[in-house]
C-alpha positions as CSV (number, residue, x, y, z in Angstrom):
1,M,30.1,12.5,-10.5
2,I,29.7,14.0,-7.1
3,D,26.8,12.3,-5.1
4,V,27.1,12.8,-1.0
5,E,23.9,11.1,0.4
6,G,23.3,11.5,4.2
7,L,26.4,13.2,5.0
8,R,27.0,13.4,8.8
9,K,30.1,14.7,10.8
10,E,30.1,14.9,14.4
11,Y,32.9,16.0,16.5
12,G,32.1,14.8,20.2
13,E,28.7,16.3,21.1
14,F,29.1,18.9,18.3
15,T,27.6,17.8,15.0
16,A,29.3,19.9,12.4
17,V,27.6,18.7,9.1
18,V,23.5,17.2,9.6
19,D,22.6,14.7,7.1
20,S,23.5,16.6,4.1
21,T,22.8,15.1,0.3
22,F,23.0,16.8,-3.0
23,A,24.5,15.9,-6.6
24,V,27.1,17.8,-8.5
25,D,27.4,16.9,-12.2
26,R,30.4,16.9,-14.3
27,G,31.6,20.1,-15.4
28,E,29.5,22.2,-13.2
29,V,30.6,25.0,-10.7
30,F,28.9,23.9,-7.7
31,G,29.1,26.8,-5.0
32,V,28.7,25.5,-0.8
33,V,27.9,29.1,0.8
34,G,27.1,29.5,4.2
35,P,28.4,31.8,7.8
36,N,31.6,30.8,9.4
37,G,30.9,27.5,11.4
38,A,27.7,26.1,9.0
39,G,29.7,23.1,8.0
40,K,31.1,24.1,4.6
41,T,34.6,23.4,4.9
42,T,33.9,19.8,6.9
43,T,31.7,18.8,4.3
44,L,34.4,20.0,1.5
45,K,37.7,18.2,3.6
46,I,35.2,15.0,3.4
47,L,34.7,15.3,-0.5
48,A,38.7,16.0,-0.8
49,G,39.6,12.4,1.8
50,L,41.1,15.1,4.7
51,I,38.5,13.5,7.0
52,E,36.0,10.7,7.6
53,P,32.3,11.2,7.7
54,T,30.5,10.0,11.2
55,A,27.5,8.7,8.8
56,G,26.3,9.0,5.1
57,T,28.2,8.3,2.2
58,A,30.3,10.3,-0.5
59,R,31.3,9.7,-3.8
60,I,33.1,10.7,-6.2
61,A,33.0,9.2,-10.1
62,G,31.2,6.5,-8.1
63,R,34.6,5.8,-5.6
64,Q,35.6,7.4,-2.2
65,P,37.0,10.3,-1.8
66,A,40.2,8.6,0.2
67,D,40.3,5.7,-2.6
68,P,43.8,6.4,-4.1
69,A,42.1,6.3,-7.7
70,T,39.7,9.6,-6.4
71,Q,43.1,10.9,-5.5
72,R,44.7,11.3,-9.1
73,E,41.9,12.6,-10.2
74,L,41.6,15.5,-7.6
75,G,42.7,18.5,-6.8
76,F,42.3,20.6,-3.5
77,L,42.8,24.5,-2.7
78,P,42.5,24.9,1.2
79,E,41.5,28.0,2.4
80,E,44.9,27.9,4.6
81,S,47.5,26.6,2.2
82,P,51.0,27.0,3.6
83,L,53.6,26.6,1.2
84,Y,57.1,25.7,1.1
85,E,58.8,29.0,1.1
86,E,62.6,27.7,0.9
87,M,61.6,26.7,-2.9
88,T,60.8,28.4,-5.9
89,A,57.5,28.2,-7.7
90,V,58.7,25.8,-10.3
91,G,60.7,23.8,-7.9
92,Y,57.5,23.6,-5.7
93,L,55.2,22.6,-8.5
94,E,57.6,20.0,-10.0
95,F,58.1,18.5,-6.3
96,F,54.1,18.0,-6.4
97,A,54.0,16.5,-9.7
98,D,56.7,13.9,-8.7
99,L,54.0,13.0,-6.1
100,Y,51.6,12.1,-8.2
101,D,54.0,10.4,-10.9
102,V,53.6,13.2,-13.6
103,P,55.9,12.5,-16.0
104,R,58.5,14.8,-15.8
105,E,58.4,15.7,-19.4
106,R,54.7,16.5,-19.3
107,A,54.8,18.1,-15.7
108,A,57.3,20.9,-17.3
109,E,54.6,21.3,-19.8
110,R,51.9,21.6,-17.5
111,I,53.5,23.8,-14.8
112,G,54.1,26.2,-17.9
113,A,51.1,26.5,-19.0
114,T,49.3,26.5,-16.1
115,L,51.5,29.4,-14.3
116,D,51.1,31.4,-18.0
117,R,47.5,31.3,-17.6
118,L,47.5,32.6,-13.7
119,E,50.1,35.1,-15.7
120,L,52.5,34.8,-12.6
121,D,55.4,36.3,-13.0
122,H,59.0,35.5,-11.5
123,R,58.0,31.7,-11.0
124,D,61.9,31.3,-10.3
125,R,61.7,33.3,-6.9
126,R,61.6,31.7,-3.5
127,I,58.0,31.5,-2.5
128,G,58.7,33.4,1.0
129,N,59.3,36.6,-1.4
130,M,56.0,36.2,-3.0
131,S,53.2,38.5,-2.2
132,K,50.2,36.8,-1.1
133,G,48.6,36.9,-4.2
134,M,51.3,35.6,-5.9
135,K,51.4,32.6,-3.4
136,R,47.5,31.9,-3.8
137,K,48.3,31.4,-7.5
138,V,51.6,29.0,-6.8
139,A,48.8,27.3,-4.4
140,I,45.8,27.2,-7.2
141,A,48.7,25.7,-9.6
142,R,49.5,23.0,-7.0
143,A,45.8,21.7,-7.3
144,L,45.9,21.5,-10.9
145,V,49.5,20.0,-11.5
146,N,47.8,16.6,-11.8
147,D,45.2,17.6,-13.9
148,P,42.5,16.8,-12.0
149,E,39.0,15.7,-13.5
150,V,37.5,17.5,-10.0
151,V,39.1,21.1,-8.3
152,I,37.2,21.9,-5.0
153,F,38.1,25.5,-4.1
154,D,37.6,26.4,-0.7
155,E,37.9,30.3,-0.5
156,P,40.6,30.5,-3.3
157,A,40.4,34.3,-3.2
158,S,41.2,34.8,0.6
159,G,42.6,37.8,1.2
160,L,43.4,38.9,-2.3
161,D,42.9,42.1,-3.9
162,P,40.0,42.8,-6.0
163,L,42.0,42.4,-9.2
164,T,43.6,39.2,-8.2
165,T,40.2,37.8,-6.8
166,N,38.4,38.9,-10.1
167,Y,40.9,36.7,-12.1
168,V,40.8,33.6,-10.0
169,V,36.9,33.8,-10.4
170,E,37.6,34.0,-14.4
171,F,39.7,31.4,-14.2
172,T,37.4,29.4,-12.7
173,R,34.8,29.9,-15.1
174,E,37.8,28.4,-17.6
175,L,38.1,25.5,-16.2
176,A,34.5,24.5,-15.8
177,A,34.5,25.4,-19.9
178,E,37.3,22.6,-20.4
179,G,34.7,19.9,-18.4
180,T,36.7,20.3,-14.7
181,T,34.1,19.9,-12.1
182,V,34.7,22.9,-9.4
183,L,33.4,22.7,-5.8
184,F,33.8,26.5,-4.8
185,S,33.1,27.9,-1.2
186,A,33.6,32.2,-0.9
187,H,32.4,34.3,1.5
188,N,32.2,36.8,-1.4
189,L,28.9,36.3,-2.5
190,F,28.8,38.3,-5.8
191,H,31.3,36.0,-7.2
192,V,29.2,32.7,-6.0
193,E,26.7,34.1,-7.7
194,S,28.9,35.1,-10.9
195,V,30.6,31.9,-11.0
196,C,28.3,28.8,-9.7
197,D,25.7,27.2,-11.8
198,R,24.3,25.4,-8.9
199,I,24.4,26.2,-4.4
200,V,23.6,25.1,-1.3
201,I,23.0,27.3,1.6
202,M,24.4,26.1,4.6
203,A,23.6,26.9,8.3
204,E,24.8,25.2,11.5
205,G,25.2,22.1,9.5
206,E,22.1,21.9,7.7
207,I,21.7,22.7,4.0
208,V,19.1,24.9,3.7
209,A,18.6,26.1,0.5
210,R,19.6,24.8,-2.8
211,G,19.5,24.9,-6.8
212,T,20.6,27.5,-9.4
213,I,20.4,31.2,-8.2
214,E,17.5,32.0,-9.9
215,G,15.5,29.2,-8.3
216,I,16.9,30.0,-5.1
217,R,16.0,34.0,-5.7
218,E,12.2,32.7,-6.6
219,R,11.5,30.7,-4.0
220,H,12.7,32.9,-1.0
221,G,13.1,36.2,-2.8
222,G,11.1,36.6,-5.6
223,T,11.4,39.9,-7.9
224,E,9.6,43.1,-6.3
225,Y,7.9,45.5,-8.5
226,H,7.9,49.4,-7.6
227,V,5.2,51.1,-8.9
228,L,5.3,55.0,-8.7
229,A,1.6,56.5,-9.2
230,T,0.5,60.3,-9.4
231,V,-2.2,59.0,-6.6
232,D,-2.8,56.0,-3.9
233,A,-4.3,53.3,-5.1
234,G,-3.8,51.1,-1.9
235,D,-0.9,50.7,0.7
236,G,1.3,53.3,-1.2
237,I,4.5,55.1,0.4
238,V,4.4,58.8,0.1
239,D,7.6,60.6,-0.8
240,D,7.7,63.7,-2.6
241,G,4.3,63.6,-3.5
242,V,4.5,60.4,-5.3
243,Y,3.0,57.5,-4.4
244,R,5.2,54.0,-4.3
245,H,3.3,50.5,-4.1
246,V,5.5,47.6,-3.7
247,L,4.0,44.6,-5.5
248,G,4.8,40.7,-6.0
249,G,3.7,40.2,-9.4
250,M,2.7,41.7,-13.0
251,A,-1.0,40.9,-12.8
252,E,-0.9,43.1,-9.7
253,V,0.9,45.4,-11.0
254,D,-2.0,45.3,-13.9
255,R,-4.6,45.8,-11.7
256,L,-3.0,49.0,-9.9
257,R,-2.5,50.6,-13.2
258,T,-6.2,50.3,-13.5
259,A,-7.2,51.5,-10.5
260,V,-4.5,54.5,-10.6
261,E,-6.3,55.2,-14.1
262,R,-9.5,55.1,-12.7
263,D,-9.0,57.6,-10.1
264,G,-7.7,60.1,-12.4
265,G,-3.8,59.7,-11.7
266,E,-1.0,57.9,-13.6
267,V,1.8,55.6,-13.6
268,I,5.0,57.3,-13.6
269,D,7.3,54.6,-13.3
270,I,7.6,51.1,-12.9
271,R,10.4,49.8,-11.6
272,T,11.8,46.2,-10.5
273,H,14.0,45.0,-7.3
274,T,15.7,41.3,-7.9
275,P,17.2,40.5,-4.4
276,S,21.0,39.5,-4.4
277,L,22.3,36.2,-3.6
278,E,23.5,38.2,-0.3
279,E,19.9,39.4,0.8
280,I,18.5,35.8,0.5
281,F,21.4,34.3,2.2
282,L,20.5,36.9,5.2
283,E,17.2,36.0,5.0
284,V,17.7,32.2,5.0
285,A,20.3,31.9,7.3
286,G,19.2,34.2,9.8
287,R,15.7,32.3,9.7
288,Q,17.6,29.6,10.5
289,G,19.6,30.4,13.4
290,S,16.6,32.3,15.1
291,E,15.1,28.5,14.9
292,A,17.7,27.1,16.7
């Protein structure tokens, strides 16, 4: 569905995106994460057809992002999305439906259904009199008014309260379940972890990690086993008379259990610690920064 090969974007002497390559499957939620200035938004804007790359290629269903045929099948929600505040939500969405040549009757059905799913009340109120959460829902509906096959969400929950944020995340899952391909960028890595099938982590314009959350966790974090025992069987940390041993695999756990029993002790508890995406992100992105 989406193929990016050697993508590069330069602004004078500054390189915002450094030779990025990745592919996104149809119906997948694909996350692009990284610190500020990592190149996420630049990458998404290239895929949205808003800016041209300096080098490399980006294709959506085999076509360039700026191709009119691609634009008809694409929805884009930028992080900052100014709206026409003198218009009502329905009027605003009807205006954009006209721009996409969506027939009026079909547009009315689609707008009503989308606003119902987004649980947007007071849709005939002027946008300027709406809350930030309501405005964000209008912007999301605008990205969907042409019934796109591909949706690009850049920080869709930016500035929203937790309840509205969770709703946006759940709505993203629903879109993917219906076969929509979603590119998703968010600062809150918990939301990325809960909704994305695969991700790339960017730092200083480069992709520094990629794959499923579990795959990245295995390569860059892994599961730790914290074994609590009554005796020290090697490199244990004593805490209130109990020795805690941090191990990297079940084979090590079994060897430690044998050593503890041999020394006349017992294993009290075995706890696992799996690093969160945020912990992995900080480690991977931090390492990239220290190498620069």
